C-alpha positions as CSV (number, residue, x, y, z in Angstrom):
1,M,-220.7,-147.2,240.8
2,P,-221.5,-149.2,237.6
3,D,-222.6,-147.8,234.2
4,L,-223.7,-144.2,235.5
5,D,-224.1,-141.4,232.9
6,A,-226.1,-138.2,232.3
7,T,-229.4,-140.0,232.6
8,H,-228.7,-140.6,236.3
9,S,-227.7,-137.0,237.3
10,P,-229.7,-135.7,240.3
11,D,-229.6,-132.2,238.8
12,L,-231.5,-133.6,235.7
13,R,-235.1,-132.4,235.6
14,S,-238.0,-132.8,233.2
15,W,-240.4,-130.5,231.7
16,V,-243.2,-133.0,232.5
17,A,-244.4,-130.9,235.8
18,S,-245.6,-133.9,237.7
19,A,-242.1,-135.7,237.2
20,Q,-240.5,-133.2,239.7
21,G,-240.0,-135.0,243.1
22,H,-242.2,-137.9,242.0
23,A,-241.8,-140.9,244.4
24,E,-242.1,-143.7,241.7
25,F,-241.3,-142.1,238.3
26,P,-239.0,-139.2,238.0
27,I,-237.1,-138.7,234.8
28,Q,-234.1,-140.8,236.2
29,N,-236.6,-143.9,236.0
30,L,-238.0,-144.1,232.7
31,P,-239.6,-147.6,233.3
32,L,-241.3,-149.7,230.3
33,G,-244.7,-150.9,230.2
34,V,-247.9,-151.7,228.1
35,F,-250.8,-149.3,228.3
36,S,-254.1,-148.5,226.7
37,P,-255.4,-144.8,226.4
38,P,-259.0,-144.1,226.6
39,G,-260.5,-145.9,223.5
40,G,-257.2,-147.1,222.3
41,T,-255.3,-150.5,222.0
42,P,-252.4,-151.8,224.0
43,R,-249.0,-150.4,223.1
44,G,-245.7,-149.9,224.8
45,G,-245.1,-146.8,226.9
46,V,-242.8,-145.2,229.4
47,A,-243.9,-143.7,232.7
48,I,-242.9,-140.1,233.6
49,G,-244.3,-138.5,236.5
50,N,-248.1,-139.1,236.1
51,E,-248.0,-139.4,232.6
52,I,-247.3,-142.0,229.9
53,L,-245.3,-141.5,226.8
54,D,-246.5,-143.6,223.7
55,L,-243.3,-145.0,222.4
56,A,-244.7,-146.1,219.0
57,A,-246.0,-142.8,218.3
58,A,-242.9,-141.0,219.2
59,G,-241.1,-143.3,216.8
60,R,-243.5,-142.6,214.0
61,A,-242.9,-139.0,214.7
62,G,-239.1,-139.3,214.0
63,L,-238.1,-138.3,217.5
64,F,-235.7,-141.4,217.9
65,G,-232.7,-142.4,215.7
66,G,-230.4,-145.6,215.2
67,E,-230.9,-148.3,217.9
68,A,-233.5,-146.3,219.9
69,A,-235.7,-146.2,216.7
70,R,-235.5,-150.1,216.4
71,A,-236.6,-150.3,220.2
72,A,-239.6,-147.8,219.7
73,E,-240.9,-149.6,216.8
74,A,-240.7,-152.9,218.6
75,A,-242.7,-151.1,221.4
76,G,-245.8,-150.8,219.1
77,A,-246.8,-154.2,219.7
78,P,-249.5,-155.0,222.4
79,A,-246.5,-156.7,224.3
80,L,-243.0,-155.9,224.8
81,N,-241.3,-159.3,223.9
82,A,-239.9,-158.0,220.7
83,L,-238.3,-154.9,222.5
84,L,-236.9,-157.1,225.1
85,A,-235.5,-159.4,222.7
86,L,-233.3,-156.5,221.1
87,G,-231.1,-156.6,224.3
88,A,-229.2,-154.0,226.3
89,G,-228.0,-151.8,223.2
90,P,-231.1,-150.5,222.0
91,R,-232.7,-150.4,225.4
92,R,-229.9,-148.3,226.7
93,A,-230.1,-145.9,223.4
94,L,-233.8,-145.6,224.1
95,R,-233.3,-144.6,227.5
96,T,-230.6,-142.1,226.4
97,Q,-232.8,-140.3,223.9
98,L,-236.0,-140.5,225.9
99,S,-234.0,-138.5,228.7
100,A,-232.9,-135.9,226.3
101,L,-236.5,-135.6,224.8
102,L,-238.0,-135.3,228.2
103,A,-235.4,-133.1,229.9
104,E,-236.0,-129.3,230.6
105,G,-234.7,-127.4,227.6
106,S,-235.6,-130.1,225.0
107,P,-236.1,-128.5,221.7
108,H,-238.6,-131.2,221.0
109,Q,-241.1,-130.4,223.8
110,A,-243.9,-129.2,221.5
111,Q,-243.7,-132.5,219.5
112,V,-243.7,-134.8,222.5
113,A,-246.3,-133.2,224.7
114,P,-249.2,-134.2,222.6
115,L,-247.9,-138.0,222.7
116,L,-248.4,-138.2,226.6
117,H,-251.4,-139.6,228.2
118,P,-252.4,-139.0,231.8
119,A,-251.8,-142.2,233.6
120,A,-255.0,-142.2,235.5
121,G,-257.0,-142.4,232.4
122,C,-255.3,-145.3,231.2
123,T,-255.3,-149.1,231.4
124,L,-252.0,-150.9,232.4
125,H,-251.5,-154.4,231.1
126,L,-248.9,-157.3,231.5
127,P,-245.9,-156.0,230.0
128,T,-245.0,-159.2,228.0
129,V,-246.7,-162.2,226.8
130,I,-245.1,-164.6,229.4
131,G,-244.1,-167.7,227.9
132,D,-242.6,-169.4,231.2
133,Y,-242.5,-168.3,234.7
134,T,-239.9,-169.9,237.3
135,D,-240.1,-168.8,241.0
136,F,-236.8,-169.2,243.0
137,Y,-236.5,-169.3,246.9
138,V,-233.5,-167.0,247.2
139,G,-234.6,-165.1,250.5
140,I,-232.8,-167.1,253.1
141,H,-234.5,-165.5,256.1
142,H,-237.8,-166.7,254.7
143,A,-236.6,-170.0,253.7
144,T,-235.3,-170.6,257.4
145,N,-238.8,-169.4,258.9
146,V,-240.8,-171.5,256.6
147,G,-238.5,-174.4,257.2
148,R,-238.9,-174.1,260.8
149,V,-243.0,-174.4,260.5
150,F,-242.6,-177.5,258.3
151,R,-239.4,-179.1,259.5
152,P,-238.6,-177.6,263.0
153,D,-235.7,-179.7,263.5
154,D,-234.1,-179.1,260.1
155,P,-235.5,-175.9,258.6
156,L,-232.8,-175.5,255.8
157,L,-232.2,-178.7,253.6
158,P,-228.5,-179.2,253.0
159,N,-228.9,-178.3,249.2
160,Y,-230.0,-174.8,249.9
161,K,-226.4,-173.2,250.3
162,Y,-225.4,-174.9,247.0
163,V,-228.2,-174.7,244.7
164,P,-230.4,-171.7,243.7
165,I,-233.6,-173.5,244.6
166,G,-236.6,-172.8,242.3
167,Y,-239.8,-174.5,240.7
168,H,-241.5,-173.9,237.5
169,G,-244.7,-171.7,238.1
170,R,-247.8,-171.2,236.0
171,A,-247.4,-168.5,233.5
172,S,-251.2,-168.3,232.5
173,S,-252.5,-167.2,235.9
174,V,-249.9,-164.3,236.2
175,R,-251.9,-161.2,236.3
176,P,-251.1,-157.3,236.4
177,S,-251.5,-155.2,239.5
178,G,-255.1,-154.4,240.4
179,T,-256.7,-157.6,239.4
180,A,-258.8,-159.4,241.9
181,F,-258.8,-163.0,242.0
182,H,-261.0,-165.7,243.8
183,R,-259.8,-167.7,246.9
184,P,-258.8,-171.0,245.5
185,K,-260.0,-174.5,246.3
186,G,-258.1,-177.6,246.9
187,Q,-257.4,-180.6,249.2
188,R,-256.6,-179.5,253.0
189,K,-255.6,-181.8,255.6
190,P,-255.3,-180.2,259.0
191,A,-253.5,-182.3,261.7
192,T,-256.6,-182.8,263.6
193,Q,-258.2,-184.8,260.5
194,A,-257.3,-188.4,259.8
195,T,-258.0,-187.8,255.8
196,P,-258.2,-184.8,253.7
197,D,-261.2,-182.8,252.3
198,F,-261.9,-180.5,249.7
199,G,-262.9,-176.8,249.9
200,P,-261.8,-173.3,250.0
201,C,-258.3,-172.4,251.1
202,R,-258.3,-171.3,254.9
203,N,-254.7,-170.2,255.0
204,L,-254.4,-167.8,252.1
205,D,-251.1,-165.8,252.2
206,Y,-249.1,-163.2,250.3
207,E,-245.4,-163.4,249.3
208,L,-243.1,-160.1,248.9
209,E,-241.0,-160.8,245.9
210,L,-239.1,-159.2,243.1
211,G,-239.9,-160.1,239.6
212,I,-237.1,-160.5,237.0
213,W,-237.8,-159.9,233.2
214,I,-235.7,-161.7,230.6
215,G,-234.2,-160.1,227.7
216,P,-232.7,-161.8,224.6
217,G,-232.7,-165.3,226.1
218,N,-230.4,-168.3,225.0
219,E,-230.9,-171.3,222.6
220,L,-231.9,-174.6,223.9
221,G,-228.7,-176.5,225.1
222,E,-226.5,-173.3,225.3
223,P,-226.0,-172.3,229.0
224,V,-225.5,-168.7,229.9
225,S,-222.3,-168.2,231.9
226,I,-222.4,-166.1,235.3
227,A,-220.4,-163.3,233.4
228,E,-222.9,-163.1,230.6
229,A,-226.0,-163.3,232.8
230,P,-226.5,-159.8,233.5
231,A,-227.1,-159.1,229.7
232,Q,-229.8,-161.4,230.0
233,V,-231.9,-159.4,232.4
234,A,-234.3,-156.8,230.8
235,G,-235.6,-155.2,234.0
236,Y,-237.5,-155.9,237.2
237,S,-240.9,-155.5,238.9
238,L,-242.7,-156.4,242.1
239,L,-244.2,-160.0,242.4
240,N,-246.8,-161.3,244.8
241,D,-246.7,-165.1,244.7
242,W,-250.0,-165.7,246.5
243,S,-250.1,-168.9,248.3
244,A,-252.7,-171.4,249.8
245,R,-250.7,-172.5,252.9
246,D,-253.0,-175.4,253.8
247,I,-253.2,-176.9,250.3
248,Q,-249.4,-176.4,250.2
249,A,-248.7,-178.4,253.5
250,W,-250.6,-181.2,252.2
251,E,-249.6,-181.3,248.5
252,Y,-245.9,-180.2,248.3
253,Q,-244.4,-183.6,249.1
254,P,-242.8,-185.2,247.0
255,L,-242.7,-182.8,243.9
256,G,-243.3,-179.3,245.6
257,P,-245.8,-176.5,244.6
258,F,-248.9,-177.2,242.4
259,L,-252.5,-176.0,243.2
260,A,-251.2,-174.0,246.3
261,K,-249.2,-171.6,244.1
262,N,-250.9,-171.7,240.5
263,F,-254.1,-169.9,240.9
264,C,-252.8,-166.3,240.7
265,S,-249.5,-164.4,241.0
266,T,-249.5,-160.6,240.8
267,V,-246.9,-158.3,239.2
268,S,-246.4,-154.8,239.1
269,T,-246.9,-153.5,235.6
270,W,-243.8,-151.4,234.9
271,I,-240.4,-152.9,234.1
272,V,-237.8,-151.0,235.9
273,T,-234.6,-151.3,233.7
274,P,-231.2,-152.3,234.9
275,E,-230.0,-148.9,233.8
276,A,-232.3,-147.1,236.0
277,L,-231.2,-149.3,239.0
278,A,-227.4,-148.8,238.4
279,P,-227.0,-146.2,241.3
280,F,-228.6,-148.5,243.9
281,R,-226.3,-151.7,242.9
282,V,-224.3,-152.9,245.9
283,P,-222.2,-155.7,246.8
284,Q,-223.6,-159.2,247.4
285,P,-223.6,-159.5,251.3
286,P,-220.8,-161.9,252.6
287,R,-222.0,-165.4,253.2
288,P,-221.8,-166.3,257.0
289,E,-218.6,-167.9,258.4
290,G,-218.7,-171.7,257.6
291,D,-221.1,-171.2,254.6
292,P,-219.7,-173.0,251.3
293,A,-218.6,-170.9,248.6
294,P,-220.6,-171.0,245.4
295,L,-219.3,-173.6,243.1
296,P,-217.2,-171.9,240.4
297,Y,-219.8,-171.9,237.6
298,L,-221.9,-169.5,240.1
299,L,-219.0,-167.3,241.1
300,D,-218.0,-164.2,239.4
301,E,-216.1,-161.4,241.0
302,A,-218.0,-158.5,239.2
303,D,-221.3,-160.1,240.3
304,Q,-220.1,-160.4,243.9
305,R,-219.1,-156.9,243.8
306,E,-222.3,-155.3,242.5
307,G,-224.7,-158.0,241.9
308,A,-227.0,-157.1,244.6
309,L,-229.9,-154.3,244.8
310,D,-230.5,-152.1,247.5
311,L,-234.2,-151.8,247.2
312,Q,-236.6,-151.0,250.2
313,L,-239.6,-153.2,250.1
314,E,-242.9,-152.8,251.9
315,V,-246.1,-154.9,252.3
316,L,-249.4,-153.2,253.3
317,I,-253.0,-154.4,253.8
318,L,-256.5,-152.7,253.5
319,T,-259.3,-154.7,255.0
320,P,-263.1,-154.1,254.0
321,A,-263.5,-152.6,257.6
322,M,-260.5,-150.3,257.1
323,R,-262.1,-148.9,253.9
324,E,-265.5,-148.5,255.8
325,K,-263.9,-146.4,258.5
326,G,-261.7,-144.5,256.0
327,L,-258.5,-145.9,257.3
328,P,-255.3,-146.1,255.0
329,P,-253.6,-149.3,254.2
330,Q,-251.5,-150.5,257.0
331,T,-247.9,-151.6,256.8
332,L,-247.4,-155.2,257.6
333,S,-243.6,-155.4,256.8
334,R,-240.6,-153.7,255.6
335,S,-237.7,-155.3,254.1
336,N,-234.9,-155.0,251.5
337,A,-233.9,-156.7,248.2
338,Q,-230.4,-157.4,249.9
339,H,-231.7,-160.2,251.8
340,M,-231.1,-162.7,248.7
341,Y,-228.8,-165.4,249.5
342,W,-228.2,-165.9,245.7
343,T,-228.0,-163.2,243.0
344,V,-230.1,-162.7,240.1
345,A,-227.1,-163.5,237.9
346,Q,-226.7,-166.8,239.9
347,M,-230.4,-167.5,239.5
348,L,-230.4,-167.1,235.8
349,T,-227.0,-169.0,235.3
350,H,-228.1,-172.0,237.3
351,H,-231.5,-172.0,235.6
352,T,-229.7,-172.4,232.2
353,S,-226.8,-174.6,233.4
354,N,-228.5,-177.7,232.0
355,G,-229.2,-176.3,228.8
356,C,-232.7,-174.8,229.5
357,N,-233.7,-172.1,227.1
358,L,-235.0,-168.8,228.5
359,Q,-237.0,-166.7,226.2
360,P,-237.7,-162.8,225.9
361,G,-240.4,-161.9,228.1
362,D,-240.2,-164.8,230.6
363,L,-240.4,-164.0,234.1
364,L,-238.4,-165.3,237.2
365,G,-239.5,-164.7,240.9
366,S,-236.9,-164.2,243.5
367,G,-238.7,-166.1,246.3
368,T,-240.0,-164.1,249.4
369,L,-237.5,-161.4,250.6
370,S,-238.0,-161.4,254.4
371,A,-235.7,-159.5,256.6
372,P,-234.0,-161.1,259.7
373,G,-236.5,-159.6,262.3
374,E,-240.2,-160.0,262.6
375,E,-241.0,-156.5,261.4
376,G,-239.6,-157.6,257.9
377,F,-241.2,-160.9,257.4
378,G,-242.6,-161.2,253.8
379,S,-245.6,-163.5,254.5
380,L,-248.2,-164.1,257.1
381,L,-247.0,-167.6,257.5
382,E,-243.9,-166.2,258.9
383,S,-245.6,-163.4,260.9
384,T,-248.1,-165.5,262.6
385,K,-245.7,-168.5,263.0
386,G,-247.8,-170.7,260.9
387,G,-251.1,-169.3,261.8
388,K,-250.5,-169.8,265.9
389,E,-250.3,-166.1,266.5
390,L,-252.4,-163.2,265.4
391,V,-251.5,-160.0,263.7
392,Q,-253.2,-156.8,265.1
393,L,-254.6,-154.2,262.7
394,T,-255.3,-150.6,263.3
395,S,-259.1,-151.2,262.7
396,G,-259.2,-153.4,265.7
397,E,-259.2,-156.5,263.6
398,T,-256.7,-159.4,263.6
399,R,-255.4,-161.7,260.9
400,R,-253.8,-165.1,260.9
401,F,-254.2,-165.3,257.1
402,L,-256.0,-163.3,254.5
403,E,-259.8,-163.0,254.6
404,D,-262.3,-162.3,251.7
405,G,-262.2,-158.5,250.6
406,D,-258.5,-158.1,252.0
407,E,-256.4,-156.0,249.5
408,V,-252.7,-156.4,249.6
409,F,-250.1,-153.8,248.3
410,L,-246.4,-154.4,247.6
411,R,-244.1,-151.4,247.2
412,A,-240.7,-150.8,246.3
413,H,-238.3,-147.8,246.4
414,A,-234.4,-147.2,245.7
415,H,-232.8,-144.6,247.9
416,R,-229.0,-143.5,247.9
417,P,-227.4,-140.2,248.9
418,G,-226.4,-138.4,245.7
419,A,-229.0,-140.1,243.6
420,V,-232.7,-139.3,242.7
421,S,-234.9,-142.1,244.5
422,I,-237.2,-144.0,242.2
423,G,-240.1,-146.5,242.5
424,F,-241.7,-149.5,241.0
425,G,-245.5,-148.6,241.3
426,E,-247.8,-150.7,243.1
427,C,-248.4,-154.4,243.1
428,R,-251.9,-154.8,244.4
429,G,-254.3,-157.5,244.4
430,T,-257.8,-158.0,246.3
431,V,-259.2,-161.4,247.5
432,L,-262.5,-162.4,246.2
433,P,-264.8,-165.1,247.8
434,A,-264.2,-168.8,246.3
435,V,-266.5,-169.7,243.4
């Protein structure tokens, strides 16, 4: 298992009481984010149990040394771009020293405790100022299922198994978990109409994705090799790429997604670092027999050996009727991040292969990560076979696509025997009526 150290030990415990057995943020996680305490301004923090540690305040208190001190100082800004730009060295140093400060028996407990804020009383923000956002399409089961809806006779186009397909999304409409958004409007042309009309989206959908946050970045004209790509990844979150399927079906040819995708994308607010995910790295699943090998610039032995992540993914829904009846959110889908045809390193390498520059705080999306079976479909487009079938809900309702007032939750957890489980926190959004 790569890069394991004392911060991953299952015997490690924190003096922060709520961290013990925490489903998301035990001491083995320590994700990075931006928060505002009551009456305060946004600044960088670390989640530990039900608390958030103010990184800049801890730095000013002299609790960090060396590269970790540089990282804590950079985290004092209202976005983490400067911290992510420092790269893996300072980030790892910060994790190591944070782990020591928060561990049982720390001699600094009395100094650190006043710098913790109850998470329930804080506001969470986007972790970076996102300069650019690119969404990939590496979930092969989703690509195949969607292809069958739009192209029944030829679901996967010939380039899919050679090229990590992606499109450039809209960074300005990425929002943090918990943000409600209005149903988009656009042109729609059902098969029953001779010409399109304009109005609210009728087929609003979610997409279960991973978000990948960029670290140092690269200069324009300088590609990142597949061996160098992991050093460019600052961490991961959940991503819901909300999609207007009826608008998408009419507009996507010849240039791909436009208004069907750019009205809102929701991310979970904590960046789970590559270091925290080290125990959950697994080999990239072998390609099916007969599939082409990746071209040489996308093939690296180490990446194939440990470039995939074993993350359990879940989609849940809470409708207005379920709220009124006091029902909990209902699980719609369970999948795993291992269902990626291309690794994150391959995505990043291909993205820069033409000299495209990535910048600290940029966001990449994996594309919808559906499992092979119907219980693991990562979108309603798949679950309802393009809206032809109904999804049954515990409230007695049905859904073809999302309705106003529906709230969708994405969750991710990593489990492995001998390791402490960690989570990502919720990625949550609610549909408001069209304006």
